[in-house]
Structure formats: structure tokens, C-alpha cells
C-alpha positions as CSV (number, residue, x, y, z in Angstrom):
1,X,2.5,56.2,39.9
2,X,-0.1,56.9,36.9
3,X,2.3,56.6,34.3
4,X,3.5,52.8,35.7
5,X,0.3,51.9,35.9
6,X,-1.0,52.8,32.4
7,X,2.6,50.8,30.7
8,X,1.6,48.1,32.5
9,X,-2.1,48.2,30.4
10,X,-4.5,49.2,33.0
11,X,-7.5,51.1,31.8
12,X,-8.8,51.9,35.3
13,X,-7.1,54.3,37.5
14,X,-8.1,55.7,41.0
15,X,-5.4,57.5,42.4
16,X,-4.6,57.2,46.1
17,X,-3.3,59.5,48.8
18,X,0.5,58.7,48.7
19,X,2.6,55.7,47.8
20,X,3.2,54.4,51.1
21,X,-0.9,54.7,52.3
22,X,-2.8,54.7,49.2
23,X,-6.0,54.1,51.1
24,X,-6.0,57.2,53.7
25,X,-4.3,59.3,55.6
26,X,-3.1,57.5,59.4
27,X,-1.9,60.2,61.1
28,X,-5.4,62.0,60.7
29,X,-8.1,60.9,63.6
30,X,-9.9,58.0,62.5
31,X,-13.2,58.9,61.3
32,X,-11.1,61.2,59.2
33,X,-9.2,58.4,57.6
34,X,-12.5,56.6,57.2
35,X,-14.0,59.1,55.4
36,X,-10.8,59.2,52.6
37,X,-11.0,55.7,52.1
38,X,-14.8,55.8,52.0
39,X,-14.8,58.2,49.2
40,X,-11.6,56.6,47.2
41,X,-13.4,53.2,47.5
42,X,-16.4,54.4,46.4
43,X,-15.0,56.4,43.2
44,X,-13.1,52.4,42.5
45,X,-16.5,50.5,42.3
46,X,-17.6,53.7,40.3
47,X,-15.1,53.4,38.0
48,X,-15.6,49.6,37.6
49,X,-19.2,49.9,37.1
50,X,-18.1,52.6,33.8
51,X,-17.4,51.2,30.5
52,X,-14.0,53.0,29.5
53,X,-12.4,52.3,25.9
54,X,-9.0,54.3,27.2
55,X,-6.9,54.4,30.1
56,X,-9.3,56.7,32.7
57,X,-8.0,57.7,35.6
58,X,-10.0,59.1,38.5
59,X,-8.9,61.6,41.3
60,X,-11.1,61.6,44.6
61,X,-11.7,64.8,46.1
62,X,-10.5,64.0,49.5
């Protein structure tokens, strides 16, 4: 999905897990899924606080 997001002009992109469930993996135990969700959200908030001059892509370590 990253190429599509770039085409529409997004300048901050945080990669998720998968297209159907970008914020986590519902088949994992709840605590593990929450860890993944928290990591993605933390990366997104950090990226929002970062000055960017061109499209910036972040891939959280999951």
C-alpha cells in the first residue's frame, strides 16, 4: 500500500502489519497484540512530531 499512499501525497507513512489488520494481529494473544498496536501507535505519534520535507516511511519493529 505504500506506493498508493505516496501517490495521494501523504508525507508521513507508518507501515502496519497487514492490509486487513494494520493495527495488530487479532489471532495473537491479547497482550502480544496490544504490544504490537502500542508500538505502531508510538511510532506514528513520534513521526507526527518530526519535521519532514519529503515522504517519510517508518516500519516499526514488531
